[in-house]
N, C-alpha and C positions, 0 to 999 in steps of 0.2 A: 353351518346351516344358516340360511338367510331368513329374514322375516317372511318372505314369500313362501319359503318351505314350511315354516311353522303354520302359516294360514292354510296352505294347501293340505297339509296333513291334519288339519283341525286340532292342532295342539293349543292354539289360542283362538278365541272367537270374539266377535263383536267389539264392544267397547275396550276390552283388554288389548286387542290388537292395535286399536287406534292410540291408546295410551302408550304402549310400548314403542310404536312407530314414532310418536311425537317425541318421546325421550331420546330415541336413537337419532332422530333428525337434529335435535338440539345438541346432543353430544358430538355429532359429526361436525356441526358448525363451530362449536367451541374448540374442537381439535384443530380445525383449519385456521381459526384465529390464533390459537397458541403457536402453531407452526409458523405462521406469518410474523407474529410478534418475536418469536425466537430468532428468525432470520433478520429482522430489523435490529434486534438487540446485538446480534453478532456484527452487523455492519457498522453500527454506531460505536461499538466497543473498539473497533479498529481505527476510529478517527483519533487524530492526535493534534494537539496544538504545538506550533513551533514557537519557541521562545528565543528572544534575542536580547542582547544588552541594550539598555536605554542610556544613551550618551555615556557619561563617565560617572553615573550615579550609583552604580552597583546594583540597580534594580533591573528587572527584566520586563519586556513588553511582549505581547502576542503579535506574531507576524503571520501573514498569509492565512487568514481565517476563512477565506471564501470557500475553499473546498470543504472545510469542516462545517460551516454554516449550511452549505448546500446539502451535505449528507444528513444533517439534523432535520432540515426542512423536508427532505424527501421522506424520511422516516415518519415525521409528523403528518404529512399529507396522506401517506399510506395508512397510518393509524386512524386518522379521521375518516377516511374512506370506509374502513372496516366498521366504524361506529354507525355509519349511515345505512348499513345493510341489515 
């Protein structure tokens, strides 16, 4: 049953309908944000840093971070875009 059905059948009236519709609209927007954030989280979780040896020191350095940084920046931009809506 939809909100329109409830209103048509006079199960909710006036201000109650507007309150319920407002809550439903907010919940729908929150769900779409959650789905988008879950997608971004999955994409970022798959990013990996490639480590390589640093000279003969026994230490490691990060190599080829461009792809990782690009993925993180893409996620950040999409997250900031959601905040603006």
